[in-house]
N, C-alpha and C positions, 0 to 999 in steps of 0.2 A: 334193549340190545346195546351192547358195548360198541361205541364207535370211536374212530380216531382219524388220523390223516397220514398220507404219505409224506415223509420228511426228506428223504434222499433216495436217489437212484444211481446205480453203477452198472457198467457193462464191462465184463472181462472178455476181451477180444481174443485171447489165446491162453491156453493152459499155463498156469503159474505166472501169467502176465499181470500187468498193473490193472487196477480197478479204475476205469475212466468214469468220472462223474457225468451225469446226464440230467437234463431238465425233463425230457420226455423219452420214453422207450415204447417199443411196440412189442406186445406179447402175442405170440403165435400159438394157437391151440395145438396141443400135443407136441410142441417143439420147444418152447421157451422164449427167451428174449431175443429178438432179431439182432444179429451181430454178436451175440454172446457165444463163448466157446462151448458152454454146456448146452447141448441140444438133445432132445428126445429123452427117453427113460423117465424115471420117477423124480429125479432131482433137476428139474428144469429151471426153477427159480428158488433163490434162498432169501429169507426174510428175517430181519432182526428188529429189536425194539429200541427206540431212542432212550427210554427210561433206564434200560440196563446200562447203556454206555454213560449216561449221566452219573449213575451210581459208581461205575468202575473208575471214573475219573477221581472220585472222592476216596474210594477204597484202595485202589491199586496205584494209579499214576495219573497225574493231570495231563500227560501227553497222549493218553489212550484216545484214539479216534475211531469212530464207527467203521470207516473204510478198512481198518486193520482186520476186521472180521471177514472181509472178502465176500460179503453178501451182495445181493442185487438190489434189495429194497429195504429201507428203514422206515418203520411205522412208529407212530406214537398213539397212545390212548387205547391200545388193544394189547392185552396180555396173552402171549403165545404159549405159555406152559399149559400142557394138557389139551392141546388143540388138534392132535393127530386125528385125521378123518373128517375134520370140519372143512368148510369152504371159506376161504379168505376172499372177501370182495374188496377189490382195489379199484375205485372208480367204476368203470363199466366192465372191467375184467374180473375173472374168477380163477383162483388157484385152489386145487384140492390138496390140502396139507397132508403129506404122507409120512413125515417123520422129523425127528430132531436132527439138526445139523451138528454133528459131533466135532468139537474143536480139534484141530490138528497141530502139528509141530510148527507150522507157519505162524501161528499166533505168538509163540514165544520168540520168533525171529523179530517180530514187531515190537513187543514189550515183554520182558521177562515176567513170567507168572500169569500172562493173559490166558493161556490155554486152560489152566486150572481154575481161574476166576470165571471162565465161561461155562464150566461143566454143570454146576447146580442149577435147578429150576429152569432148564431149557434156555439159559442165558445165551447160548450160542445160536439160538434161532431155530427156525423150521425150514424145511424144503418142501416143494410141491410140484405138481404137474398143472400146466395151464389147461383149463377146461372151457374158458371163454376168453378169446383174445381181443385185442384192440389197443388203443393208445392209453398209456398210463403216464400221469404227470405228477410232479411234486405238488402237494396241496390237495390231491384227490382224496375223497372220503374213503375210509377203511372200516369194514365191519366183519364180524364172524357170523357165519350161518351154519346151521346143522348140515352135515354132509350125509351121504348114503350110509355111512357106517354108524351114525349116531343120531338119526332122526328120521 
């Protein structure tokens, strides 16, 4: 089983607001991240890969930072492409991955060309619904598990 770790966490306290870095967040089942603007629905938590942003620095611009993607969680060691329907285990929490987070125009506001650079191979990350809540910390182990749609 492919495993990795949580590299960074962010909370977006209001729509279109800044992404505040955090050491620890609380995931709430069927709601999302406590204190985050996006609550309920299918897109409760967004996840990106550190390796994607390491490559983007080389390919696009050294100033590209993962927080520019405006995701909640950055992981390493786990490839997100093709994971729709799987369960992402983050420490003791679980997220049911529901779909790809499609890059929007806000990406080009951060760095010109970032939106297009995030489009192939699910580079923009995935979103999902919290199915097991709890505390999530930087450094927690990450793994993919089969979900109800693929296992």
